[in-house]
N, C-alpha and C positions, 0 to 999 in steps of 0.2 A: 504494500500500500504506500503510495506517495505521501510524504509528510508535508504539511504546510510549513513554509519558511518565509516569514515576513521580514522585509528589510525596511526599517524605519528611517524616515528622513532625519538628518542631523539637527535641523533648526526646530527648536521647541517653541511653540506659540504661548503655551501656558502650562502651569503645573497646578493641579487641584488635589487637595488632601481630603480623603473621605475615610472615616473609621468603619471597620467591619463590625456590624451589629449582631446581636445574638440571633436574630431571625435570618441572618445571612448564612448561618451555619447549617450544614446538612447532616444526614445520619452518619457520615464518615468523620464528623467532628471537625470539618474544615469548611472554608468558603465554598458554597455551591456554585456550579457553573451558571445557573440562572441568576444568581445574585451578583456574580461578577459582571454579567451583561447589564444588569440594572445599575451597578456602580459606574460602568462606562457611560451609560445614559445620563446619570446624574452629573458626572464630570463634564460631559458635552453641554448639558443645560447650563451649568455654572459658567463655562467658558463663553458660551453664546451671550449669556446675560451680562457678563463683564464687558462685552462690546456693544451692549444696547440692543441685542437681538434675542429671538427665541426660535424654537423650531417651527412655530406658526407664523413668525414675522421676521423675514430677513429683507425687509423693505420691498414689498411688492409681491412676495410669494412666501411659501414656507419651505420646510425641508422634509423629505421622506427618505428613509433608509432603503437602499436597494440591495445591499449585501452586508454580510458580517462574517469575519473570520477571526478566530481566537486561537492563539497558541498558549496552552497552559504550561507553565514552567516549574512552579513549586506551589506547595500548599500555603494558604493563608488562614489565620485563626482569629477567633473572637478577641477583640482588643487591639488587633493590628490597626495601624493608621496607614492606609494606602496612599501613595503619591502617584498620581496619574499625569504623565507628561503627554501633552497633545501636540501633534504635528500635522501638517497638511501637505498633500502632493496631488499631482495630476488634475489641476484645476482646468476645467473646460468652460464652454459657454453656459452650461446648465448643471454641472456636476463637479464633484471633487471627492477626494479620499481623505479621511481622517485616520490618523494612526495614534495608538495609545500604548505607552509603556507603563506598566504597573509594577511598582516596587513597594516593599514594606518599609517600615521605619528603620530597619537596619540596612536598607539599600539592596536587599535581595530581590532579584527579578521574579515576580509572581506570574506575570502574563504579558503578552503582546497581542494587540488586536488591530483590526482595520475595519472601518465602516465606509461603504460607498454611500455618499449623500447626493441627493438630487433635488434641485430647486423645483418645487411643485406648487401649482396653484390649486388649492383644495376645492374651492368653489367651482372652478371651471373643469376640474379633474384633468388637468393638462400640465405638461412640462413647461417650465418658465425659465427665462434667462436669469442668471445671477445678477443682482443689482450691482452697480458700480461701487456703492458704499460697502456692500458685503465683500466684494472682491478685494477692496482695499484692506478690509479687516483680515481676510485670509492671507494677504501678502505682508502683513506687518512684521 
């Protein structure tokens, strides 16, 4: 079976810290995969908010996720504070890729991930161009 091998961009746009909560722990007594995806979502929302955007408003349209890839590297446990470094690549007229590097408070790599994000007009149910304001935010 071919293994996923993400190559993250070097330039980090933001680093968000999120604690692992007790309800993030699964029956294996570590961070569940569904909870890691939720933590990535929270980090993305905080990053967007810091730029004055949201997933429903990037100045003229919203964002919809078109793909998700996650490489799990190590366990994370209740009480860990995860540091999620966010990077961007492959910006096009209507889409871009976000990369996430997740480390614990000791700097141990927990996971790497990528989400494909598409500018989407929810009311029209159609793909939309990224606004110039949002492109500037992606290129900071």
